[in-house]
C-alpha positions as CSV (number, residue, x, y, z in Angstrom):
1,M,-0.2,13.7,-36.0
2,D,-1.0,11.4,-39.0
3,E,2.7,10.5,-39.4
4,L,3.0,9.8,-35.6
5,T,0.0,7.5,-35.7
6,R,1.6,5.5,-38.7
7,L,4.9,5.3,-36.8
8,I,3.2,3.9,-33.7
9,G,1.3,1.4,-36.0
10,R,4.7,0.2,-37.5
11,L,6.2,-0.2,-34.1
12,D,3.2,-2.3,-32.9
13,T,3.5,-4.5,-36.0
14,L,7.2,-5.0,-35.4
15,L,6.6,-6.0,-31.8
16,D,4.0,-8.4,-32.8
17,R,6.5,-10.1,-35.1
18,V,9.3,-10.1,-32.5
19,E,7.1,-11.3,-29.5
20,P,6.8,-14.9,-30.7
21,W,10.6,-15.2,-30.5
22,L,10.8,-13.9,-27.0
23,P,11.2,-16.3,-24.0
24,A,7.9,-17.8,-22.7
25,P,6.3,-16.2,-19.6
26,R,7.7,-17.8,-16.4
27,A,5.3,-20.1,-14.6
28,T,3.9,-18.7,-11.3
29,D,5.0,-20.5,-8.1
30,W,1.7,-20.9,-6.4
31,N,3.3,-22.4,-3.3
32,A,4.5,-18.9,-2.3
33,V,2.4,-16.6,-0.1
34,A,3.6,-13.3,-1.7
35,W,4.6,-12.1,-5.2
36,R,6.0,-9.0,-6.9
37,W,4.7,-8.2,-10.4
38,R,7.8,-8.1,-12.6
39,K,7.5,-6.4,-16.1
40,E,9.3,-8.1,-19.0
41,G,8.9,-6.3,-22.2
42,R,5.2,-6.0,-23.0
43,S,4.2,-8.6,-20.5
44,G,5.1,-9.6,-17.0
45,H,5.0,-12.3,-14.4
46,L,4.4,-12.9,-10.7
47,E,7.8,-13.3,-9.1
48,A,7.7,-15.2,-5.7
49,I,9.0,-13.3,-2.7
50,R,10.9,-15.8,-0.7
51,R,11.2,-14.0,2.6
52,P,8.1,-12.0,3.3
53,H,8.4,-9.4,6.0
54,Q,7.0,-11.0,9.2
55,L,5.1,-8.6,11.5
56,A,2.3,-9.4,14.1
57,L,-0.7,-7.2,14.3
58,D,-0.2,-6.8,18.0
59,D,3.2,-5.1,17.3
60,L,1.5,-2.1,15.8
61,C,0.8,0.2,18.7
62,C,-1.2,3.3,19.0
63,I,-3.2,2.7,15.7
64,E,-5.7,0.4,17.2
65,R,-8.7,1.8,15.5
66,Q,-7.2,1.6,12.0
67,R,-5.8,-1.9,12.8
68,D,-9.2,-3.1,14.0
69,E,-11.0,-1.7,10.9
70,I,-8.6,-3.2,8.3
71,D,-8.5,-6.6,10.2
72,R,-12.4,-6.8,10.2
73,N,-12.4,-6.0,6.6
74,T,-9.9,-8.6,5.8
75,R,-11.5,-11.3,7.8
76,Q,-14.8,-10.6,6.1
77,F,-13.0,-11.0,2.7
78,L,-11.5,-14.4,3.8
79,A,-14.9,-15.6,4.8
80,G,-16.3,-14.7,1.4
81,G,-18.4,-11.9,2.7
82,G,-18.7,-8.3,1.7
83,A,-15.4,-6.4,2.0
84,N,-14.0,-3.2,0.5
85,N,-10.8,-1.9,-1.1
86,V,-8.9,0.0,1.4
87,L,-7.0,3.3,1.0
88,L,-4.6,4.1,3.9
89,S,-3.4,7.6,3.8
90,G,-1.6,10.1,6.1
91,S,1.6,10.8,7.9
92,R,4.8,8.9,7.0
93,G,6.0,6.1,9.2
94,T,2.8,5.7,11.1
95,G,2.2,2.0,10.2
96,K,0.2,2.0,6.9
97,S,2.5,-0.5,5.1
98,S,3.2,-2.4,8.2
99,L,-0.5,-3.1,8.6
100,I,-0.7,-4.8,5.3
101,K,2.4,-6.9,5.9
102,A,1.1,-7.9,9.3
103,L,-2.2,-9.0,7.8
104,L,-0.2,-11.5,5.6
105,S,1.6,-12.9,8.5
106,T,-1.6,-13.3,10.5
107,Y,-3.8,-14.8,7.8
108,Q,-1.6,-16.6,5.3
109,D,-2.5,-20.0,6.8
110,Q,-6.1,-19.1,6.0
111,G,-5.5,-18.6,2.4
112,L,-4.5,-14.9,2.3
113,R,-1.9,-14.0,-0.3
114,L,-0.2,-10.6,-1.2
115,I,0.8,-9.3,-4.6
116,E,2.9,-6.1,-4.6
117,V,2.5,-3.9,-7.7
118,D,4.6,-0.7,-8.4
119,K,2.6,2.3,-9.5
120,D,4.1,2.3,-13.0
121,D,2.9,-1.4,-13.5
122,L,-0.8,-0.7,-12.6
123,I,-1.5,-0.6,-16.3
124,D,-1.0,-4.4,-16.3
125,L,-3.9,-4.9,-13.8
126,P,-6.1,-6.6,-16.2
127,G,-3.4,-9.2,-16.9
128,I,-2.8,-9.7,-13.1
129,M,-6.5,-10.2,-12.6
130,A,-6.8,-12.7,-15.2
131,E,-4.0,-14.7,-13.7
132,I,-5.5,-15.0,-10.4
133,D,-9.2,-15.3,-11.5
134,G,-10.6,-18.6,-10.3
135,R,-7.8,-19.5,-7.9
136,P,-8.8,-20.8,-4.4
137,E,-6.6,-18.3,-2.5
138,R,-7.8,-14.8,-1.5
139,F,-5.4,-12.1,-2.9
140,I,-4.7,-8.5,-1.7
141,L,-3.1,-6.4,-4.4
142,Y,-0.8,-4.0,-2.5
143,C,0.3,-0.7,-3.9
144,D,2.7,1.2,-1.6
145,D,3.3,4.9,-1.5
146,L,0.9,5.6,-4.2
147,S,0.5,9.1,-6.0
148,F,-0.2,10.1,-9.5
149,E,-0.3,12.9,-11.9
150,A,-3.6,13.2,-13.6
151,S,-2.1,12.4,-17.0
152,E,-0.6,9.1,-16.0
153,S,-2.0,5.9,-17.7
154,A,-1.7,3.9,-14.5
155,Y,-4.1,6.3,-12.8
156,K,-6.7,5.5,-15.4
157,A,-6.1,1.7,-15.1
158,L,-6.5,1.8,-11.3
159,K,-9.8,3.7,-11.6
160,A,-11.1,1.1,-13.9
161,A,-10.0,-1.7,-11.8
162,L,-11.6,-0.4,-8.7
163,D,-14.9,0.5,-10.2
164,G,-15.7,1.6,-13.7
165,S,-14.7,-1.2,-16.1
166,L,-17.3,-3.4,-17.8
167,S,-15.4,-6.4,-16.6
168,A,-16.2,-7.3,-12.9
169,P,-13.0,-7.8,-10.8
170,P,-12.3,-11.3,-9.5
171,E,-14.1,-12.1,-6.3
172,N,-10.9,-13.3,-4.8
173,L,-9.1,-9.9,-5.1
174,L,-9.0,-6.7,-3.0
175,I,-6.8,-3.7,-3.5
176,Y,-5.1,-2.2,-0.6
177,A,-3.1,1.1,-1.3
178,T,-1.1,3.3,1.0
179,S,-0.4,7.0,0.3
180,N,0.7,10.3,1.8
181,R,-2.1,12.0,-0.1
182,R,-5.7,11.5,0.8
183,H,-6.9,11.8,-2.8
184,L,-3.7,10.3,-4.5
185,L,-3.3,13.4,-6.8
186,P,-1.7,16.8,-6.2
187,E,-4.3,19.5,-5.3
188,Y,-4.0,23.1,-6.1
189,Q,-5.5,26.1,-4.5
190,S,-6.7,27.4,-8.0
191,E,-8.9,24.4,-8.4
192,N,-11.0,25.4,-5.4
193,R,-12.0,28.6,-7.1
194,D,-14.3,26.7,-9.4
195,A,-16.5,25.6,-6.5
196,R,-20.0,27.0,-6.8
197,M,-23.0,27.2,-4.6
198,V,-26.3,25.8,-5.9
199,D,-29.4,26.0,-3.7
200,G,-27.3,26.2,-0.6
201,E,-25.1,23.2,-1.6
202,I,-21.5,23.4,-2.4
203,H,-20.5,21.8,-5.7
204,Q,-16.8,21.2,-6.3
205,G,-15.1,22.3,-9.5
206,E,-14.4,19.6,-12.2
207,G,-10.7,19.5,-11.3
208,V,-11.5,18.7,-7.7
209,E,-14.2,16.2,-8.6
210,E,-11.9,14.3,-10.9
211,K,-9.3,13.9,-8.2
212,I,-11.8,12.8,-5.6
213,S,-13.2,10.4,-8.0
214,L,-10.3,8.0,-7.7
215,S,-10.1,7.9,-3.8
216,D,-13.8,7.7,-3.7
217,R,-13.7,4.3,-5.3
218,F,-12.0,2.8,-2.3
219,G,-14.8,1.7,-0.1
220,L,-12.8,2.0,3.2
221,W,-10.6,5.0,4.1
222,L,-8.2,4.9,7.1
223,S,-6.5,8.0,8.0
224,F,-3.1,8.0,10.0
225,Y,-1.8,11.0,12.0
226,P,1.5,12.0,13.6
227,F,2.2,10.5,17.0
228,S,2.1,12.4,20.2
229,Q,5.3,12.2,22.4
230,E,3.6,9.7,24.7
231,Q,2.4,7.5,21.8
232,Y,5.9,7.6,20.4
233,L,7.5,6.6,23.8
234,T,4.9,3.8,24.1
235,V,6.1,2.4,20.8
236,V,9.7,2.7,21.8
237,R,9.0,0.8,25.0
238,H,7.1,-1.9,23.1
239,W,10.0,-2.6,20.7
240,L,12.7,-2.5,23.4
241,E,10.7,-5.2,25.2
242,R,10.3,-7.3,22.0
243,L,14.1,-7.0,21.4
244,G,14.7,-8.3,25.0
245,I,16.3,-5.1,26.4
246,R,16.2,-4.8,30.2
247,D,16.2,-1.1,30.9
248,P,18.1,0.0,34.1
249,D,17.4,3.7,33.6
250,P,14.0,4.4,31.8
251,A,14.5,8.1,32.1
252,A,17.7,8.1,30.1
253,T,16.3,5.9,27.5
254,E,13.3,8.2,27.0
255,H,15.6,11.2,26.8
256,A,17.7,9.4,24.2
257,A,14.5,8.4,22.2
258,L,13.2,12.0,22.2
259,Q,16.5,13.3,20.9
260,W,16.6,10.7,18.2
261,A,13.1,11.8,17.0
262,L,14.1,15.5,17.2
263,R,17.1,14.8,14.9
264,R,15.0,12.8,12.6
265,G,12.1,15.5,12.6
266,S,9.6,12.8,13.2
267,R,7.8,11.0,15.9
268,S,6.4,7.9,14.3
269,G,6.4,4.2,14.7
270,R,9.1,3.8,12.0
271,T,11.3,6.3,14.1
272,A,10.6,4.4,17.2
273,W,11.6,1.1,15.6
274,Q,14.8,2.6,14.2
275,F,15.8,4.0,17.6
276,A,15.0,0.7,19.4
277,R,17.0,-1.2,17.1
278,D,20.0,1.1,17.4
279,W,19.6,1.2,21.3
280,A,19.5,-2.5,21.5
281,G,22.7,-2.7,19.4
282,R,24.5,-0.4,21.7
283,R,23.6,-2.5,24.8
284,T,26.4,-4.7,26.1
285,P,25.7,-8.2,27.3
286,E,25.8,-7.0,30.9
287,T,22.9,-4.7,30.4
288,R,20.6,-7.1,28.6
């Protein structure tokens, strides 16, 4: 172990000597409305996204409760009031990521900005926070499809950024994360065996408590569930209308949409959009 420590120390010294010769960090283009954090060696920079995905909040059907909650939280944030970090978790394709993209489209003219950070780069959160601290814009740091193993360093960095570091996060920053896991980490049956009863109250084992501690630092939880058949068809009809398709045979279209979902093994907003795009592409000009 001592030899390994000495080797790590030598590598750090070598990197410190090389770093001054590396290219200077790129200047951030603050005229953009969205960025992606790009790692370069031991540092990184905010790379402007030239064509952010444009979505309207009204296009997100059958998730009205979740949409209204995150919209309210975001408006409070833009107004300088109390607002919470948000964890959106649940079934795939049900609109978690789309909601965050739609917020940017809706509120970018009011100063909302989006920074996308990959899970592996969350260890750079202190540097990202330092870069935006004091800026007049309001930033959402967006982490998509988040999940961890307990040993990952990025997991510890996110916990500290959410609530736990001595340094307070910038007032112009919130973290919005999506995940298929409610607690962001894998859960095992064996961990529940450590639960115990004390004076009639259930106390979770240490393994479960550790996993809950990360998701618990998000002040707002939004859960997403698989769509019913009628909800799925509602989304299909919405997108076909948006794509300008006049449907002479709704029954045939619904049958095709259900067959599409059956082949994909999923009734979701994503599946509905994919069907509608394919169906629109098949229509001849005479049927539009």
